[in-house]
N, C-alpha and C positions, 0 to 999 in steps of 0.2 A: 504494500500500500504506500502510495506517495502522498506527500503533503504539499499543499499549495498555499503560498502567502501572497495575498493580493491587496492592492490599495488603489482606490480611485482618487484622483486629484485633478486639479486644474492647473495646467502649466501656462505660462505666457510665451508665445512665439514672438520674438523681437523682430520687428520689421524695419525699424530705424531707431536711432537713439531716443526719439520722441514718441514712437508708436509701437504698441504690441497688441496682440489679440489673444484672448483666452482659448486654450486648446484642452478639451477634456482628454485625460489619459488614464491608463491603467498600468500600474507596475505589477509584475508577476514574477514570483520565484517559485520554482518547482524542484522538489528533492530528486526527481528523476533526471534533472538536468542541472546538477548542483553547482557547476562553475559559472552558470549564465544567469543574467536577468533579462526579462522580456518587457519591453515597453510598447504599448499599443496606443497610438494617437488617433483620435477621431477628429479629422480635419475637414469634415463636411463633404468628403468625396463618397463615392459609392461604397468603397471598402476602406476599412481602417488601415493605417500604416503601421507595420510591425518592425521593431528593431530589437535585435538580440546582441548583447555584448557581455563581456566578463564582469561578474559581480565584483571582483577585486578592483576593477577600474572604477566602478561607482563608489565603492567603500573608500578608496584612496582619494577620489575626487571630491568627497565631502570635506576633506581636510586640506588638500593641496592640489595644484594642477596635475592632471593625470591624463594619460593617453596621448596618442598621436595618430595621424591619418584620419580615418572615417569617424572615429568617436573620440571626443575630448571632453573632459569634465573638470570643473573647478568651482571652488567656493567664492562667493562675493557678498557684498552688502550693498543694498540699494534703499535709500530713504529709511535707514535704520532696520531694514528687514534682512535676515540672513537667507541667502539663496544658493542653490546649486545650479550652475549653468551647464548645459549640455550642447555642444556643437556637433551636429551630425552632418556628414557629407556623403552623397551618393551620386551616381550618374544622373539621377533625376533632379538633383538640386541640393542645396544646403539649407540648414535650419539652425537657428540659435534659440534654445528654449531655456526658460528660467523656472525652477521648481522651488517651492518652499523647503528650506533646509530641514526644518523640524519634522515635516511629514516624511521626507525621504529618509532621514536618519532613523526615525521610529520604525519605518517599514524594514530598513536594512537590519536594524537590531533584532527584529523578529526573525528574519531569515538566518541571521548569525547564531541565534539561540538554537534554532532547529538543526542547522548544519554549521558547526563552528569552522572557522578557517583552518585548513589543513586536513579536515576530515572528509572532504568532498568525495574522494575516490572510493570511500567505503559505501557510498550511496549509488555508485554506478553499477554494482553487481557484476563487475568484470571477473572477479575470482570465481564466483558461483557459475557464471556462464562458461568460463574456460574449463572448470572442473567437469561440468556436464558434457562439454564438447569432447574433452579428452576421454571421458568414460565411454561415450558413444563411439569414438574413433577406435579405441582399444577393443571394444566389443565387436565392432564390425570387421576390423582388420585381422584379428587373430583367428587362426584355425582351431580345430577341436583341441589340439594339444598346445595351443598358445603360440604356434609358429605361423609364418606367412602361408596363405593358401598357395598351392602348387602353381596356379595360373597367374598369381599376382606377387611373385617374389620380387624384392627390390633389385633394381639394376645395380651393377657394380659401380661403386663410387657414390651411390645415392645416400 
């Protein structure tokens, strides 16, 4: 069973230094994808816009500038309000979004309590999946006495 941590909030998309528009968004963290955060923006189009990036990038970006390339995150203050800025870049365009730092931090803290940093790999199920795969492979490959079947013996040097 996987846990999902979600938070609906309103971000501001900065259009110019004097103008921004509100953008409803949903932050999502899923334990079945423990290294990532998912952000869905409802920008008035037919379909919402989805972005996925490293949770670590957002955690770091709450405290100091983080990221390079397509996703950059940094803290700032505007009119006495603490904000987290997200600069997103894609072939379709660029966006600068401002989120309330308290809301983002509270949501991140919930995700970090569920999957502490450094424990993400335990939620991937890789060990369990590999064990099942190896058990299946050894059962299928071994003949009745545990050796290779006569028609499928390994080639020399394999």
